[in-house]
FIDREN-54885 format. One record per residue (C-alpha): x, y, z; residue in three letters. Coordinates in pm, whole numbers, padded with zeros to 5 digits, always signed. Layout:
XYZALA/...
//
This chain:
-04259-09517-03674MET/-03996-09788-03668LYS/-03680-09676-03483ILE/-03357-09755-03670ASP/-03122-09810-03377PHE/-02883-10106-03397ARG/-02553-10039-03213PRO/-02257-10208-03376LYS/-02126-10319-03036LEU/-02417-10564-02986ALA/-02368-10705-03334GLU/-01988-10736-03291SER/-02008-10918-02958LEU/-02221-11200-03105ARG/-01922-11349-03283HIS/-01644-11211-03067TYR/-01321-11401-03013SER/-00995-11382-02820LYS/-00808-11295-03137GLU/-01037-11000-03205LYS/-00999-10881-02846PHE/-00619-10883-02867VAL/-00635-10679-03192ASN/-00885-10436-03040ASP/-00680-10406-02720LEU/-00363-10311-02906MET/-00543-10071-03138ALA/-00728-09909-02848GLY/-00407-09850-02651ILE/-00237-09687-02952ILE/-00537-09474-03034VAL/-00562-09363-02670GLY/-00201-09248-02681ILE/-00259-09069-03013VAL/-00574-08900-02879ALA/-00409-08766-02562LEU/-00227-08462-02704PRO/-00513-08385-02945LEU/-00778-08391-02670ALA/-00570-08156-02455ILE/-00489-07923-02746ALA/-00851-07909-02872PHE/-00977-07839-02520GLY/-00740-07548-02463ILE/-00794-07404-02812ALA/-01170-07420-02756SER/-01140-07200-02449GLY/-01178-07461-02174VAL/-00920-07624-01944SER/-00716-07920-02072PRO/-00886-08179-01853GLU/-01220-08087-02012LYS/-01080-08197-02348GLY/-00974-08528-02192LEU/-01308-08580-02020ILE/-01479-08521-02357THR/-01262-08787-02519ALA/-01324-09030-02231ILE/-01700-08996-02187VAL/-01784-08910-02546GLY/-01548-09172-02694GLY/-01700-09444-02473PHE/-02059-09362-02562ILE/-01992-09325-02936VAL/-01829-09672-02940SER/-02094-09829-02721ALA/-02402-09685-02898LEU/-02282-09580-03245GLY/-02350-09737-03579GLY/-01987-09780-03692SER/-01763-10064-03584ALA/-01443-09860-03596THR/-01544-09500-03528GLN/-01348-09316-03260ILE/-01533-09025-03102GLY/-01402-08725-02919GLY/-01327-08352-02954PRO/-01208-08243-03299THR/-01052-07935-03454GLY/-01370-07855-03647ALA/-01548-07750-03329PHE/-01275-07517-03198ILE/-01416-07211-03371VAL/-01781-07257-03282ILE/-01702-07359-02921VAL/-01472-07065-02865PHE/-01736-06828-03005GLY/-02015-06972-02786ILE/-01800-06939-02471ILE/-01718-06577-02564GLN/-02090-06493-02604SER/-02272-06720-02356TYR/-02006-06859-02119GLY/-01932-07218-02021ILE/-02289-07288-01914GLU/-02415-07160-02247GLY/-02179-07401-02424LEU/-02307-07690-02212ALA/-02668-07613-02295ILE/-02597-07563-02666ALA/-02407-07897-02679THR/-02690-08084-02505ALA/-02943-07922-02743MET/-02725-08027-03037ALA/-02725-08381-02901GLY/-03103-08381-02886ALA/-03112-08257-03249ILE/-02879-08538-03356LEU/-03094-08798-03180VAL/-03403-08665-03356MET/-03221-08672-03689MET/-03135-09035-03631GLY/-03487-09128-03520LEU/-03633-08961-03831PHE/-03380-09146-04049ARG/-03204-08839-04181LEU/-02867-09006-04181GLY/-02866-09055-04555ALA/-02978-08696-04621VAL/-02678-08546-04445ILE/-02451-08713-04704LYS/-02605-08497-04974PHE/-02480-08168-04832ILE/-02282-08012-05118PRO/-01911-08088-05114TYR/-01806-07719-05174PRO/-01986-07627-04850ILE/-01799-07894-04652VAL/-01462-07789-04799ILE/-01548-07419-04764GLY/-01617-07422-04394PHE/-01344-07682-04323THR/-01083-07456-04488SER/-01223-07157-04306GLY/-01201-07342-03974ILE/-00843-07438-04054ALA/-00744-07075-04113LEU/-00925-06967-03797THR/-00751-07240-03591ILE/-00414-07128-03729PHE/-00498-06768-03638THR/-00587-06856-03280THR/-00247-07024-03226GLN/-00028-06732-03332ILE/-00029-06588-02977LYS/+00105-06903-02813ASP/+00331-06995-03106LEU/+00515-06662-03090PHE/+00476-06619-02715GLY/+00303-06283-02754LEU/+00196-06090-02443SER/-00173-06028-02510ILE/-00414-06010-02218GLU/-00731-06101-02416LYS/-00785-06188-02780LEU/-01088-06068-02976PRO/-01327-06335-03092ALA/-01319-06272-03469ASP/-01035-06367-03700CYS/-00965-06025-03857LEU/-00949-05851-03519SER/-00711-06116-03392GLN/-00465-06048-03675TRP/-00489-05674-03609ALA/-00408-05738-03241THR/-00113-05961-03335TYR/+00043-05691-03552PHE/+00018-05442-03266ARG/+00188-05683-03025HIS/+00459-05851-03233PHE/+00722-05652-03045ASP/+00640-05869-02736THR/+00740-06190-02919MET/+00932-06455-02712ASN/+01201-06611-02933PRO/+01227-06920-02710MET/+00853-06990-02739SER/+00877-06959-03115LEU/+01175-07201-03118LEU/+00974-07454-02910VAL/+00677-07422-03146GLY/+00890-07460-03462VAL/+01076-07761-03322CYS/+00741-07921-03228SER/+00613-07876-03584ILE/+00932-08027-03727LEU/+00902-08328-03495LEU/+00534-08385-03590ILE/+00624-08369-03960VAL/+00938-08584-03962PHE/+00866-08853-03694VAL/+00609-09034-03918PRO/+00880-09060-04188LYS/+01077-09274-03944ILE/+00785-09474-03800SER/+00414-09430-03875ARG/+00319-09626-03560LYS/+00458-09354-03335ILE/+00236-09040-03326PRO/+00445-08734-03404GLY/+00233-08510-03182SER/+00297-08730-02875LEU/+00673-08739-02947VAL/+00674-08359-02985ALA/+00495-08309-02655ILE/+00721-08551-02463ILE/+01048-08418-02610VAL/+00963-08048-02590MET/+00818-08081-02240THR/+01141-08249-02125ALA/+01354-07982-02299VAL/+01159-07690-02153VAL/+01170-07851-01806TYR/+01552-07886-01827LEU/+01586-07529-01952LEU/+01385-07403-01656LYS/+01559-07618-01393GLU/+01921-07595-01512TYR/+01947-07295-01745CYS/+01725-07047-01564GLY/+01501-06985-01868ILE/+01156-06913-01729THR/+00980-06715-02004GLY/+00823-07019-02178ILE/+00458-07049-02070GLU/+00326-07396-01985THR/-00022-07539-01930ILE/+00031-07517-01554GLY/+00112-07144-01577ASP/-00228-07075-01734ARG/-00462-07343-01588PHE/-00532-07508-01257ASP/-00537-07877-01346ILE/-00729-08146-01158SER/-00733-08522-01209ASN/-01068-08567-01035GLU/-01369-08663-01241ILE/-01625-08385-01187PRO/-01965-08462-01045ASP/-02252-08421-01294PRO/-02381-08065-01295GLN/-02744-07976-01377PRO/-02822-07756-01673LEU/-03062-07464-01622HIS/-03265-07445-01941ILE/-03558-07210-02017ASP/-03727-07093-02336MET/-03519-06770-02349THR/-03199-06972-02336THR/-03325-07218-02598ILE/-03414-06933-02836ASN/-03073-06775-02792GLN/-02873-07093-02829LEU/-03072-07271-03100LEU/-02866-07133-03391PRO/-02526-07240-03246PRO/-02681-07571-03131ALA/-02805-07635-03487PHE/-02455-07556-03619THR/-02294-07801-03375ILE/-02547-08071-03473ALA/-02501-08023-03849ILE/-02124-08004-03820LEU/-02118-08309-03593GLY/-02343-08506-03827ALA/-02136-08421-04134ILE/-01802-08499-03972GLU/-01908-08821-03800SER/-02079-08964-04108LEU/-01787-08859-04329LEU/-01550-09030-04088SER/-01770-09344-04078ALA/-01783-09353-04460THR/-01404-09325-04486VAL/-01375-09598-04221ALA/-01603-09828-04424ASP/-01373-09796-04724GLY/-01068-09882-04515ALA/-01216-10167-04308SER/-01467-10323-04549GLY/-01748-10277-04297ASP/-02075-10085-04347HIS/-02200-09838-04089HIS/-02563-09758-03998ASP/-02586-09381-04037SER/-02905-09335-03832ASN/-02771-09537-03539THR/-02447-09339-03562GLU/-02638-09012-03536LEU/-02826-09138-03231ILE/-02503-09252-03069GLY/-02337-08917-03139GLN/-02645-08742-03008GLY/-02648-08933-02676VAL/-02277-08859-02633ALA/-02338-08484-02680ASN/-02630-08493-02436ILE/-02423-08662-02162VAL/-02081-08495-02204VAL/-02196-08137-02104PRO/-02301-08259-01759PHE/-01931-08334-01694PHE/-01811-08001-01839GLY/-01711-08146-02174GLY/-01726-07994-02523ILE/-01897-08127-02838PRO/-01818-08479-02954VAL/-01801-08617-03308THR/-01626-08884-03508GLY/-01255-08811-03556ALA/-01121-08924-03896ILE/-00749-08928-03798ALA/-00808-09132-03479ARG/-01054-09362-03657THR/-00798-09438-03934MET/-00529-09495-03663THR/-00765-09747-03506ASN/-00820-09934-03833ILE/-00454-09927-03935ASN/-00356-10083-03605ASN/-00605-10372-03626GLY/-00918-10238-03455GLY/-01231-10391-03609ARG/-01499-10365-03342THR/-01628-10092-03105PRO/-01431-10264-02822VAL/-01121-10081-02953ALA/-01296-09748-02904GLY/-01397-09844-02550ILE/-01036-09950-02474VAL/-00918-09608-02609HIS/-01153-09438-02360ALA/-01025-09655-02070VAL/-00661-09575-02161VAL/-00740-09203-02153LEU/-00915-09247-01821LEU/-00609-09416-01673ALA/-00383-09135-01804ILE/-00629-08879-01661PHE/-00624-09037-01312LEU/-00254-09121-01291LEU/-00055-08881-01511LEU/-00258-08559-01512MET/-00018-08365-01287PRO/+00252-08403-01553LEU/+00032-08239-01815ILE/+00089-07900-01652LYS/+00453-07910-01767LEU/+00360-07914-02138VAL/+00462-07584-02315PRO/+00179-07385-02468MET/+00398-07320-02773ALA/+00426-07699-02826CYS/+00045-07734-02826LEU/+00030-07442-03065ALA/+00262-07634-03296GLY/+00036-07939-03274VAL/-00265-07733-03376LEU/-00082-07556-03654VAL/-00018-07900-03812VAL/-00385-07991-03751VAL/-00493-07671-03927ALA/-00264-07741-04224TYR/-00408-08092-04257THR/-00765-07957-04231MET/-00709-07684-04487SER/-00722-07924-04779GLY/-00559-07661-05001TRP/-00507-07910-05284ARG/-00878-07987-05284THR/-00965-07618-05277VAL/-00733-07557-05573ARG/-00905-07833-05776SER/-01256-07712-05682LEU/-01175-07364-05813LEU/-01176-07518-06163ARG/-01537-07637-06114ASN/-01854-07452-06235PRO/-01890-07096-06112LYS/-02185-07187-05888SER/-01970-07438-05696ASP/-01688-07184-05666VAL/-01934-06923-05540ALA/-02061-07161-05267VAL/-01703-07258-05172LEU/-01575-06902-05145LEU/-01886-06767-04974THR/-01877-07036-04707THR/-01503-06989-04656PHE/-01522-06609-04625LEU/-01824-06619-04394LEU/-01647-06870-04168THR/-01337-06651-04148VAL/-01500-06304-04129VAL/-01811-06387-03926PHE/-01865-06730-03770ASN/-01942-07089-03853LEU/-02315-07058-03773THR/-02367-06788-04037ILE/-02139-06973-04282ALA/-02328-07302-04265ILE/-02675-07140-04278GLU/-02600-06904-04569ILE/-02384-07166-04745GLY/-02670-07417-04736LEU/-02920-07151-04850LEU/-02694-07045-05139LEU/-02635-07407-05244ALA/-03012-07479-05239VAL/-03087-07170-05449LEU/-02819-07249-05702LEU/-02940-07611-05718PHE/-03297-07499-05780ILE/-03178-07261-06055ARG/-02974-07537-06216ARG/-03266-07782-06206ILE/-03504-07519-06337SER/-03273-07442-06628GLU/-03248-07809-06717ASN/-03624-07868-06718VAL/-03742-07827-07072GLN/-04096-07739-07185ILE/-04162-07790-07557SER/-04476-07711-07762VAL/-04584-07949-08043LEU/-04847-07905-08316ARG/-04956-08090-08630ASP/-04747-08407-08581LYS/-04597-08592-08289LEU/-04342-08877-08286ASP/-04443-09107-08001VAL/-04098-09268-07968ALA/-03898-08944-07985GLN/-03655-08921-07695GLY/-03660-09296-07626THR/-03445-09591-07742GLU/-03733-09749-07937VAL/-03630-09797-08299SER/-03984-09824-08438GLN/-04139-09477-08459HIS/-04511-09399-08460GLU/-04630-09060-08583THR/-04955-08916-08451LEU/-05149-08650-08643ASN/-05254-08362-08416ILE/-05570-08185-08521ALA/-05565-07811-08568LYS/-05666-07650-08243GLY/-05472-07901-08028VAL/-05143-07807-07861GLU/-04913-08055-07684VAL/-04691-07922-07405TYR/-04419-08168-07304GLU/-04260-08115-06962ILE/-03921-08283-06923ASN/-03837-08283-06550GLY/-03998-08235-06210PRO/-04298-08001-06194PHE/-04195-07813-05879PHE/-04209-07452-05768PHE/-03893-07359-05959GLY/-04054-07472-06289VAL/-04422-07391-06228ALA/-04371-07018-06294THR/-04170-07095-06605LYS/-04457-07307-06739PHE/-04712-07037-06650ASP/-04508-06775-06840ASP/-04500-06999-07145LEU/-04881-07030-07136MET/-04920-06653-07126ARG/-04693-06597-07427ARG/-04914-06812-07652MET/-05110-06574-07881ARG/-05363-06814-08027GLU/-05591-06998-07794LYS/-05630-07369-07876PRO/-05939-07580-07823LEU/-05748-07852-07634VAL/-05424-07842-07436ARG/-05240-08171-07379ILE/-04984-08176-07097LEU/-04748-08464-07172ARG/-04601-08563-06835MET/-04420-08887-06908ARG/-04092-08739-06777ARG/-04240-08568-06466VAL/-04124-08778-06166PRO/-04308-08568-05908PHE/-04518-08256-05863ILE/-04503-08035-05556ASP/-04771-07812-05398SER/-04670-07503-05602THR/-04684-07707-05922GLY/-05025-07840-05819MET/-05149-07485-05749HIS/-05030-07356-06087ASN/-05175-07660-06262LEU/-05509-07600-06095GLN/-05507-07232-06200ILE/-05421-07338-06559LEU/-05705-07593-06569VAL/-05964-07360-06421GLU/-05868-07061-06638SER/-05861-07285-06949SER/-06211-07417-06868HIS/-06342-07063-06833ARG/-06205-06989-07180GLU/-06362-07306-07319GLY/-06032-07489-07350ILE/-06017-07856-07245ARG/-05700-07975-07060VAL/-05583-08337-07098ILE/-05296-08493-06906LEU/-05087-08763-07069SER/-04830-09010-06939GLY/-04906-08945-06574VAL/-04711-09188-06359ASN/-04878-09353-06054PRO/-04704-09125-05803THR/-04815-08803-05972VAL/-05162-08951-06030HIS/-05197-09024-05660GLU/-05086-08665-05579THR/-05353-08532-05813LEU/-05611-08756-05652ARG/-05526-08645-05296LYS/-05553-08279-05400ALA/-05885-08360-05574LYS/-05748-08209-05894LEU/-05857-08519-06083ASP/-06219-08405-06027ARG/-06149-08063-06178ILE/-05968-08207-06479ILE/-06200-08505-06512GLY/-06072-08858-06457GLU/-06144-08947-06818GLU/-05901-08673-06928TYR/-05605-08817-06735ILE/-05447-09066-06981CYS/-05160-09307-06933ASP/-05035-09274-07292HIS/-05001-08993-07545ILE/-05183-09185-07821SER/-05495-09201-07606LYS/-05465-08830-07517ALA/-05422-08725-07883VAL/-05714-08946-07994ALA/-05935-08791-07724LYS/-05823-08436-07815ALA/-05876-08490-08189ASN/-06228-08628-08116ALA/-06310-08317-07907LEU/-06196-08087-08189VAL/-06396-08289-08443GLU/-06704-08267-08219LEU/-06659-07893-08181GLU/-06636-07846-08558GLU/-06958-08048-08611LYS/-07143-07839-08353MET/-07047-07526-08546ARG/
//
């Protein structure tokens, strides 16, 4: 098997120049500054300490840029993983999260090696929007405690129980925390209207941290919780820690690991596709999956959380001139410098300010306009959208993705099965019917010959439908012609039903002839040795040959009588 692994960094460095480096350097510095508050906020919201979010952005961002298949992709922690990471920590602890993340990384690498990058793009859009909107609502829910400054010792893991807890504790609200959170949201919203080059989230954190510090030092207001009040912060890079993995742990963590892998694949490839449209480049999806996989294998050893491509940071990179993976590497170096030199200042950041940052992230993720437009789509799409959304909110993302995918597959099979048509022809047949050929040729079908035309794939969803049609026929013909000119493929169930049809027809003295069999289907028949049961001479490449052979068989039968 040929491995499709061609990192964009190697390709970019072949024709690198000083001008490109200057552009990448400036873009990387800006993206690093933009990524700082998000990495901290995503880390805390996921249930880990703030430095773990930064370590994820540093290590994961470096590996994604160095080994990935996109020239402009920026990797790191994202809001989409908050829900699943928080749930894993609640159920399996930090070590369980590390093992699940490494397993997800291995799954991503395997997906890239087996060239499944293109397949991921075909996951139905309603599923993506459904769980993204569900994640957005769940993120918003998790931030209510810090936004309102509620005194709650421990929050439940599920969304509905969290709201019930909030309503019981709203009398403990801290008005100053709420004011800080609201002011942070207003700064994030209105700063980009003044200058898009300055990240609103960074301005909000700097301004509100300074305000809260002054209120504490000079006004005696001490009720506003900061990061330092909740976490012990270190600016030391942790030594790699071993992961203790056994089969019991693998069996327990495989479902959440699969969810992390699928979610990471979807988000990273979606981000890479958006980046292609903005930069004019073209990413290698399989290499990107391998790069993302390696990042998720390495990051857990340093205590990090799952890594994926971040659309907002990737677009910031492109908009500021970044065109090669060097910009992503610079972004990781900038974050490393901040981690080593400025980490003690992070403890002064108010928790309500970070809650404001994540409320805006949740609003952006919700895509409510897209949801509103999708609700006008066919009922099957709406069912997938609402089911995935509700399962994400009420249960968890693992169940939502698994059942959402299953529902989408079942609805797709039903839709394809309904569109596959099987028609029965007798007496006369127009060879050119259903084609663009203007000259028509009519074939006379002898009495005792029936032509069954299958329009669509002969797969398990259609095989039963065809079998039912056979059983409803009252009169038994002498010859059955299966016209398969519009059958692109036939699966194992279709082959099994076809074999049963041929064998039962032969027992009843009915000859079966296949017509218009394309080379792919013919090869499938040959491998299954069904051509021997049918008879190679009764597998025809054109309907005129099949009808002539069938008419000759009927004529021979009449003479023998």
